[in-house]
N, C-alpha and C positions, 0 to 999 in steps of 0.2 A: 606096229601098234599106232593108233592115232595120236599125233603130237599133243592134241588138246587133252587126251586122256592121260598121257604121260605127265603133262604139266600138273594136272589135278592130283594125280597120285603123289607127285613130288611135293606138292603143297601140303597134302595130307600127312605125309611122312614128316615133313619139316615141322608142322604144327604139333604132331605127337611128340617129337623130340623136344621142342621148346616147352611144351606143357609138362614134360617129365622132369624138367629142371626144378630144383627146390627153391632157388632164388628167383625173385621177380625179375622179369625181363621186359623192357620197353624199347621199341624201335620207332624212330621218327624219320621222315623223309628230309630232303635237302632244304625244305622250307620250314622244318620244325613241326610238321603236322603228324599226329599219331598214326602209326602204320601197323605195328604188330605188338600184341601184348599176350603174355601167357597166363595160365590159371593162377599161378602163384602171385602174379602182380595184382589180380583182382582180389584175391584173398587178403593180401597185405594192405592194400590201400582202401578197401571197402568200396571201390568204385565199380561201375559196370561198363560194358563195352560202349554203350551210347554216350557215356560221360567223357571218354578219351579218344575214341576212334575218329580220325580226321579232325581232331581238335588241337589247339596250340600245345606245345610241349610243357608249358608251365601250368596247365589246367589242374594237375594233380598235386601241386605244391601248396602246402599250408604254411610253411616257413622256410625261407631260403630262396636261392636263385636257380634258374634252369641250367643244369650242367649240359644238357643236350645243346642248347643254344650257344653256350661257350665253345663247345667242341665244333659246332658248325662255323663259328666265327674264326676259330684259330686253326682248325684242322688237326689239332693235337689231342691225345687222350688225357683225361682227368680222372684221378682215382681218389676214393675214400673221402668224399665230401659229406659232412653231416647235415641233415635237414629233417623236416617233418613233412609227411605226405598224407593226403586223404582227409576225409572229414573227421577221422579219429586222431589225427595228428600223430601218426606213428613215427617213432624215432628210427631213422634209417641212415645207412651209408651208401652213397651213390657213386658208381664208377661208370664213365662213358668213354667210348672209343669211336673214332670216325669210321663210317662205312664207305669204303672206296671201291668202286667198280670201274675196271678199265681205265684206271688213272684219274677218275673223276669222283669228287665227294658227293655221294648220293644220300647221305643221311648219317644218323648216329645211333649206336646200339648202347643201351644202358643196362647195368646189372644193379639191382637194389637189394641190399642186405638189411634184414630186419634186426635192429639192435635194441628194440624197445624193452625186451626182457632183460637184456644185459644192463640197460640203463636203469631199469627198476631195481635190479640187484645192487647196482652201484649206488643208487640213491639210498637204499636201505643200509648198505655198508657205511655210507657217509654219515647217515643219521646216527648209527651205532657208534661210530668213531667220535662224533660230536658229543655224545653222552659221556664217553669215557676219556675224552682228550685231556682232561685235567689230571689224568693218572699217568701221563707220559710226557716226555720232553719232545716238542715238535721240531725244534730247530737245532742246528749245529753251527760251529764257527764258519762253515762254508756258506751259510745263509746270510752272514754279515757282509754287506757290500761296501767296498771302499778301498782306496789305495793311498789315502793321505797318511802322513806320519802319525797324526793324532789317533786316528782310528786303528792303525796297525799297532800302536803302543797299547791301546786299550785291549785289543784282541790278544796281544802277547801276554799282558798281565793277567787276563782272565784265563788264558791257557795254563799259566803257571799255577794260579790259584786252584784250578780244577783238579790238579794232581795231588792236592793236599786236603786235609780235613778242616782247614782254617775257615772261619766265618768271613763272608764277603759282603761288603757294603757297596752297592752300585749307586753312583751319584751322577746326576745330569738333569738337564731340563726335561720338561714334559715332551714326550714324543720322540726321544732320542733312540729308543730301542733297549731300554733296561731289561724288559722281560725277555727279549730275544737273547740277551747275554746270559740271563739266568738259565734259560733252557740249554744254551750251548755249554755252560759250565757243568751242568748236571750230566749232559750227554758225554762229556769228555772225562768224567770222574769215574771212580771204581763203583759208584752207586748207580750207574746208568741202567742196570737191569731192574732196579727198584723204582718205586713210584716217585713222580714229580708232582707236587701239589702247589697250588698258587692261591693266595687270598689277598684281596685289596683291603687294607686296614681302614681306609677312609670310607669304604662303601657300606660298612655295617655299623649299627649302633654298638656301643661298648658291651652291653650285656649279650647281644647276639654274637658279636665277634668272640667273646670269651667262650661261649658254649661251642662255637664252631672250631676254635683252636684246641680247647682242652676237653671237650665232651662234657656230658653230664650224667648223673645217676637218676634212677627212677624217683619220681616225685620231687625233684629238686626245685621245680618251679611250675607254675600253672601252664598247662599245655605240653609238658614234657612227655616224651614217649614212655610207655610202661616199662620197657626194659632199659631205658636210658639210651645213650648214644655215644659212639666213639668220636673223638675229635680228630682234627687234621693231623695233630702230632702223632697220634696212634696210627692213623691211616698211612702216614708217611714213614713209619718206622723202617729204618734201614735205607731210606731214600733221602729226598731233598724237599724242604718246605721253603717256598719263596714268599716272603712277606713284603708286598708292594706298599709304597707310601707309608713306611714305618713311622715317619714323623708325625702322623696323625693319631697314633696309638695313645690311649689314655695312660696316665701315670700308674694307675692300678694294674693295668694289663702289662705295662712295662716291667713292673716288679715280678709278675708271674713269668714273663719271658726271660728275665734275668735268672730266675731259678732253674729254668730249663737249660740255659747255657752253662750255668755253674755246676749244677748237680746232675744234669741229664735225666730229670724226672719231671712228671707233671702231676697236678692234683685236679681231678674233675670237679665241675661245679656241683655242689651238694655232697661232696665226699671229703674225707679227712685223710685217706690213705694216698701215699705217693706211689706212682707207677713209673718204672724206668722206660725211657725211650732213647732210641739212637737215630737222631735226625740231623742232617746237615742243614744249617740255616743260611739262606741268602736273603739279604734285605735290600731294599731300594728306596730312594727318596729323591725328590727334586726340591725339598725344603732345605733351608739353611739350618742345619742341626746345631751349629755353633751358636746361632742366634737363639734357638730354642733352649739351649743350655743356659744362656744368659738370662732368659726370661723365666727359667725354672719349670718349663713345660716338657723337658726331656731329661731323663735321669743320666747323670754323669757316669755312673758305674756301667750302665747299659751301653752308653755311647762308646766307652773304651772297649767293651766286649765285642760290639758289632764292628767297630772301626779298625779291626786288626789288619784287614787287607782291603783298603778302599780302592775302587776302580772308577775313574772319572770317564764318562762317555761324552765325547764332545758334541756340541750342538751342530746343526747343519751349517750354520753360517761360519763356524770355525773350520769347516772342511769343505769349502765350496767346490773344490776340484772334484769331489765325489758326486756332486749333483748329477752330471750327465750319466754316470754309471748307474746310480740308483734310479734315476728317471727311466732309463731304458729297461732296467730290470723290472720295474713295476709295469711298464708298458707291455712288455712281453707276457708277463703273467696275467695281467688283467685282460689282455687281448684274448687269451684262451678262455677266460671266464665269460667274456662278453661275446665270444664267437666273432671277433673282429681281427682275425689273423692277417698279418701283413701291414698293420698300421705302423706309422713312424712319426717322429717328431721333426718338424721343420727347423732349420737353423734359427729362424726368428723366434720360434716357440722356445727353443733351448736358451736363447739369449734372455728371454723374458723370465725363465726359471732361474737363471744365474743372477739376474738383477734383483730378485725378490729376497727379503730378509729371512723368511721362514721362521716366524715365531713358534709355529707348531711343529717344527723340525720334520723328521722323516715321515711321521704320521700324516702331517699336513700335505707333504709332497705326494704321498700315495693318494690322498683324497683328490688333489688337483689333477693328477694323471687320470684317475678314474672319471672325473667330471669331464675332462677333455675328450675321452673316448665316448662318453654318453652323448656329448654335443655333436659328434661326427654324424653327418648324414650317411645314409646307406651306401651311396656311391663314392664317399670320401675315404681316403686312406692316410691322409697326412694331417696330423694334429697341428693347427696353426695357433698363433697367439690368441685369436678371438675365441677359440674353443676352451682355453684353459680357465678363464673366469677366476682370476685371483681376487682376493677381497676388495682391492681398490677398483675393480671393474664393475662391481655390483651396483645397481641403482641406489640401494640403501646407503652405500658409502658415498656415492657422488652427491646425494642429497643431504648428507649429514650436516655439512657446514651451514647450509642454508637454514637448517632447523635448529641450530644450537641456540640462537637468540630467542626462539619461541615465535609463535604466530599470533597475530592479533585475534582477540576474541577467545583464546584458549582458556579453559578453566584450569584451576590448580591441579585437579585430578588428571586432566589430559596432559598437562605438562609433565607431571610425575610419571604417567604411563609411558610417554615418549622417551623420557630419560631412562626409565627402567628397561625399556626395550633395547635402547642403544647400548646400555651397560651389559645386558645379557648377550647381545650379538658380539660385542667386542671381546668379552671374556671367552666365549666359545671359539672365536677365531684365534685368539692368543694361545689357547690350549689345543689348537688343532682338532677341535671337535670333541675333546675329552670332557664329557659332562661332569664326571666326578671331580676333576681338577677345577673346572669352571665353578662348580658349587663351592668348593673349598675357598677359592680366591674371592668369591662374592660374599662368603660368610653366611651361606644359607644351606639348608639341608638338600640332599639330592632330590627328595620328593617335591620340595618347594620349587626347585629348579625346573623339574619336568612339568609341573603345573603351569609355571610362568611361560615356558617355551610353547606349550600347547595354546595358551591364551593368546600369544602374539604370533603364532604360526611360524615359530623358529625351529621346530623339531628336527628338520633335515639340514639346518645350517651347519656348515663345517668351518 
């Protein structure tokens, strides 16, 4: 048989074999130019032969870097790299291997797996979990990072408390991880199979907080649902209710909470009948409860009911030796979220983290690590001091001293606005970006805070 005919038949057989494969296949030559593509490739990417044949390997990439070119540079296979391809930005996993003929690297063969449907299902599942995540504890004691004596003591005490029905009061500065401890205590208790609910007592107006906690009956107030509504105490029956920022609760609600603790029953808004509930209460505060007692804004009898088993969670500057552990933990997790696998902290960046005082504690550290990764360029893998952007690095802070005395020609309104902007920015940084806590410290409502942040363009300031 004529050799040319044999070659054409072999090419025809090879093309049929490649086209029968369900996964997309792309082959480039040693220069990275498109050589062979199967039907599944065209279906997946939405591209045509003229778009990719004899074109650079990266021509089909919508998001990501060419794995073909990396294989041609290193001569080594690369597997399971996520990226987006084609005009429809399909989510795929790409694996490539070197094409070696007679000992010479002649190109790269790529297999492209379509994971867009899996990604869609994952996003749907994630959305569903977000809707119900307040019904379950998300964290365990294993999620609490640290080896310092103070944090190990707090974890040990919380572990002891978890095995008892005792009321727990979590104390510590803003951003130290009180909610994380509450989740872990519930997870380690015999109530772990029941609901875990959380409410921030400072985020809601007194009347709204009361109806959220205790529920209400039909017609109890304007706008009430026809059939009334179950409160969080009823929803959490058999489980755990975490009351964050308990120090901001009004005296009226404190009296109702005391009844739950003493009698194990609630009275809905608009009702006169008591209903029994079985709920484990965990409370948290960064306020000085003893000072609130002295001022008469916190009930002494409730204080002793809640303070049965207090657990102090140390601030970050009290356990500085844990900063490298926590920083690397956040870096690894955020790298996955931002698709920046392989990033690391330089020794100089770690020194900068260790020298900072961390008024916003662990929450602020997480924000700084995230900001460092965002500031990395695409070809950078090492987070350096310049990427971290601590508060003292920001232009607003460097110019603050010059503006403290005021500027010539300023009106009183301009001076007041400048001072207000500085106060807002300072409160946010001290609270590690916690807007609820910042509003409390400034003595304004959360809605007023949001309006002012929008006015001064401080909405994303941490």
